[in-house]
N, C-alpha and C positions, 0 to 999 in steps of 0.2 A: 616454223617462219618467224617468230618474235627473237630466238635464239639467232639466228643468221644475221638478223637486222645487228644486234647487238654487237655479234662478233664484228659487222662491217664497218658500224660507226667506230670501232676502238682501233679499226686498222686503215680507214680512211680518214680520221681526224675530224677537226670542228668541220670544215667545210661541206664535208660527206654527212654530217650528225644533221647540220641546218637543212638540207636536203631533205636526208630521208624524215626529216620531223614534216616538213612542209607538206611531202606527199600521203605522210599518215595522214595530218589534218585536214587534207582537202576530203578526202570519205569518212572521217570520223564525226562532222557536224555538220548534217543535211539537214537541219532544222535549227536556224539560228534564234527565232522568236519573231522574227518582221521580216517583213518582203523584201525589204533592203537594209544596206549595213549602216548605210550613213543618213542616218533619224538623231533627231536630238531630242534627249529627254532631260524633264526638269527634275531635278535631285528634290522633291515636294517638302515644303514644311508639313508638320502635324498641326493642325490650328486646335487652339482647347481654348477654354471662356474663362472667363475672371478667378473659377475655381478651380482653375488646372483640369475640369473634367475635356474629354475629346468632343469637339465640338465638329458633329455628324453634317447639318445644316453648311457650316462654313466650310468644310471639305469640299463638299459638292459645287458650292460655288466657284472655290478656288479652280478646281479641275476644268472649270468651264470655261475661266479666265484664261486657265494655259493654253487650253485649245483656241481659244479666241485669238489669243496672243500670237498664234503659230506653233507651238510647241508641237511634236511629234509623238511624244510620250510623256510617261512619268514613271521615275523609282519612288515608290511608297515605302516608307520606314528606312529610310538610308539612313545616313550621320545626319543630313539637313533635319529630318524628319524625327531624330531625338529618337531613333529607336530601344536604346538599353532603358530608356525612363517610364518606358511603358509595359505592363503586363504581359501574360500571352494572350488573357482572355482580349485585353484591349486591343492589342496588335490584330486579333483576329477581326473584330470590330471595323477597326481603321482600312484594313484589307477588303472587307465584305463591302462597305461604302466605296470604295475606289472602284472594285470588279462590279458593283452591281449596277453601277450607270457608267462606262468608260468616258464617253462625250466624245467616243472616236479616237482615244487615245491607245497607244501600246502601253500596256501596265505591265511593268516589274515590280515584285513585291521585294523586301528585304526578310528575310526569316532569320537570319542567322542569331545565336545565341554562344555563349561561352561550352554549351552540353549539347552532345549529337542528338539524344532525345527530343528536346523542345524546338531543336533547328528540323529535322524531319516532321514534328507535329505540325510546325507553321508552314513550313514547305509544302506538305501534303492538303496541307486546308486551303492556302493560297490556289495550287494544282485543281482542288475541288471545285474553286470557285471562280476559273478562269482567266486565272492570272497568263499573262503570254508568255514569261520567265519569270525567275529568280536572281538576285545579287546576294551573294552569300559571303559574309565577312569570317574571316577564321575566327576557330575559338579564341578569345580574347581573354587575358591576364596572365597565362604565362608567355615570357617572353619566348620568342623564336622556337618554338617548339620546333622538332626534326621534321624534315619532310617525308620520313617518314609514317611520323605520327599524323600529320596532316593528309597525307594520300589515304589512309586509312579511315580519317574522320570524312573525309568528302565522298570515297568511294562507301561508304556505309549509305551515305545520301544520296547519291548516284544510284545507288543498288534499291532505291525504294520511290524513288521520284522521277517522271519520265519527262514533265516540260523542260523545256531550255534551263539549263544552269550557269550563271557568269561567275567568277570567282570575284573579291573585290579587295584590293591591292590600296591599302592604307594603310602603311605599316609605321606611320608618325602617331597612330592611331591605336591599333590592333596591337601592333608589338608582334607579330606573327604576317611576314611578307608572303606574298603568292612569288614564285620562283618559274622560270623555265623548265627547270627539273621538276616542279610539282605537275605541272601543266601538260609534260611528255606522259608523266606516269599516268597520268586521267584521260589523254587523249584516244584510249580505246573507248571510250562511252561516247556515244551517239546525241549526245544531248548536252555534249560541252560544248558552251555558244563561244565564251569570250570571256572577259575582262572588266572590271573597271580601273583606272589606271589612275588613282588620286595621288600621288606620290611628288608628282611635278617635275617629276627629275625626264629632259627632254633624251639623254643618252639610254637612260633603263626603259623608256616607251620604245625608244628609236628598236630598241633588242627584242621585247615583245612584238611591236606591228611585224618585224620582219623574220621572224621566229615563226609565226602563226597566221602567214596571210588571209587564210580560209577561216579562219574565225573571225569574232567583231570585238576586236580588241579597242574598245572603247576609253578615250582620254577623258577623265576627272578634271582637269585642268583646263581653261583653255588658252595657256601658253604653247600647249602640243596641240594647236587644232591644226595647223597647217602640214605637220606629221601625219594628223589623223587622214585629211584629205589626201591627200599624197597616196596612201595604202588602200584609202576608200572605208576607211572606218569611221563610227560612230561616235557621239560624246554624250555623257551626263555630267549634267552641270548644274550645282549649287546656285551658279549666278544666274540660270534660268528663273530662279525666283521673283527677279526684280528687276531682272534684264530679257526678259523673257522674247521679246517681241524683235530685241536688238541680235539674240541669239539664232531666233530661229531664221532671223531674213539672210543671215551669213549661211543657213543650210540651204535656205530657198535657193538662193543665187548659184549655190554650188550645184544642185541637183539638175537646177534648169540649163546647166553646162555653161553658166554666166563667171565672169570674173568675181570671184568673192571676195577679194582681199579689198574693196572697197569697204564693203559691210564690215567685214572685222575689222578694220579699221576704224568702224565708227562705234562698233561695239567696245574694242579696247579704250577709244577717246573718250567714252561718255565712262567707261569705268575709273577712270584716272580722273575726270573732273568732278565726278560724281562720289565722293567718299562716307563712308556710313553707313549705305545701304547693304553691304556685303559682310561677310565674316560669321556674328553669332548668330542662333535660330531667334535670339529676340529680335535682334535687330531687321535682320530680312523680313520676320514676323509683320512687325511696325509698317515696316515702307511698304509692304504687299497691300496690306490694311489701306493705306492710305493711296494707291494707286487705284485698288481697287472701287475706294469710296465707300466702304460698308465699317459694318462695327470692328472694334480692335480685336485683335488676334492675340494672345498670350502663349508664353511658352510654359514647359514642364518644368519639373524642381530637378535636377539641382539649376538650371538656366535661370535667369531672374528678369525681371521686365527691365526694359530700358529705363532709365532717369530721364527727368524733365528736361535736361541740357541736352540728352541723346536725343530724343524726340523732338526738340526744335531742330537740332542738327540734320536728322531722317528728313522732316519736314520740309527744309530748305532744299535737301539733296533731289528729294521726288519733284518738286519745282521746278528744277533746275534740270532734272532729266524729261519732263515734259516739255522746257522750253526747247531742251535740244532736238528733239522729236519733230 
């Protein structure tokens, strides 16, 4: 059957290829890891104390805060969570804290490393502790590894893990893009759930959602939220750390079949007007600690704590955001 399909693709061209891929994915991913696709996940920070040790108590409070503000889920140990700065043992601890009490959140864990052995180890650990899914960055350091190599790498993971797996497209950081060809190569795995596209490319995201409508092709940037909603997709947003309620309001309006665009305009206006809250994990951590009214949250090296001048600017931004709300 597979040989026949490839021959048909070659004869019929691009249009037939897209149709065949759509049909393939409609049956390939029955388990996407959530009851509905159009959810909002916060790409959560990982709190540290002043000595740069992971702070479990602060993390529990942060997860409860996200839920209180309306987030549907969280991605633990992604880019905003500074995952490369933590050891394998520490990453297991972070995941365990998030998964022991999910606070009603859908919890996706980032297990990616540059090597398949540790990626599988962290993936199986997350699976064993009840993760709803995984978000797996490609093996990084080697620039643009061949699709054949990435297919083999991810296949080794899929062969050993049964929970939903999402691929992480962040080529500006990983230097290893997720491509339609790679996804097609992996489409026979029933736990291929989708992607997070953090490239910010409108055209690239459009190609993803049109090629794989049955998967959850989540946007990682809010400039592509309209396209996500048009195709019934979700989002994983770093902006959800400090604009949690504003992001949640957009998704709540959409799922209530209301006009979500006023809420989206409000979110974007807040982001334009309130500078300094996004960007680095350190800035997000300080802004989030001010919003929650708790103890300071510190970054992990090589990130550095925000300066006194930056703290003053972030405090003004948080105050302005409260006034806007």
